[in-house]
C-alpha positions in Angstrom: 82.4 1.7 7.4 83.2 -1.1 9.8 81.9 -1.3 13.3 84.3 -0.2 16.0 86.0 -2.8 18.1 84.0 -3.5 21.3 85.9 -2.7 24.4 85.6 -4.8 27.6 85.4 -1.6 29.6 82.8 0.1 27.4 79.7 1.1 29.5 76.5 -0.8 29.2 73.7 1.1 27.6 70.0 1.0 28.5 67.4 2.8 26.3 64.6 4.2 28.4 61.5 4.9 26.5 61.5 2.7 23.5 58.9 4.4 21.3 59.5 5.5 17.8 62.6 7.6 18.6 64.1 5.3 21.3 63.7 2.3 19.0 65.7 4.1 16.3 68.5 4.9 18.7 68.5 1.3 19.9 68.7 0.0 16.3 71.6 2.4 15.6 73.5 1.2 18.6 72.9 -2.4 17.6 74.0 -1.8 14.0 77.3 -0.5 15.3 77.9 -3.5 17.6 76.8 -1.8 20.8 73.6 -3.7 21.5 71.8 -2.1 24.5 71.8 -4.1 27.7 68.1 -3.5 28.1 65.2 -1.7 26.6 62.8 -0.1 29.1 59.2 0.2 27.8 55.7 0.5 29.3 54.4 -2.8 27.7 56.2 -5.9 26.6 56.5 -6.4 22.9 58.9 -7.4 20.2 60.5 -4.4 18.5 61.7 -3.8 15.0 62.8 -0.7 13.1 62.5 -0.2 9.3 65.0 2.2 7.7 64.2 4.3 4.6 65.7 1.6 2.3 63.2 -0.9 3.7 65.8 -2.9 5.7 64.2 -4.2 9.0 66.3 -4.5 12.2 64.8 -6.6 15.0 66.0 -5.4 18.4 67.6 -8.2 20.3 68.0 -6.6 23.8 65.6 -7.7 26.5 62.5 -5.5 27.1 62.0 -4.5 30.8 58.6 -3.2 31.8 59.1 -2.7 35.6 61.9 -1.4 37.7 
């Protein structure tokens, strides 16, 4: 399946709460070409998600720790 074309008027997405579940959602967005505008977390860190096949996706969006 190919990624959908990115529209100039598509809304920006922020993932708030980038724990285990939020990181999976962010990776899924990134894999479809909709990289989140920011990841909101309690502590700064580099984030990566491993899928069941062992493929690792490093999240590229900036991590924001304060409002």
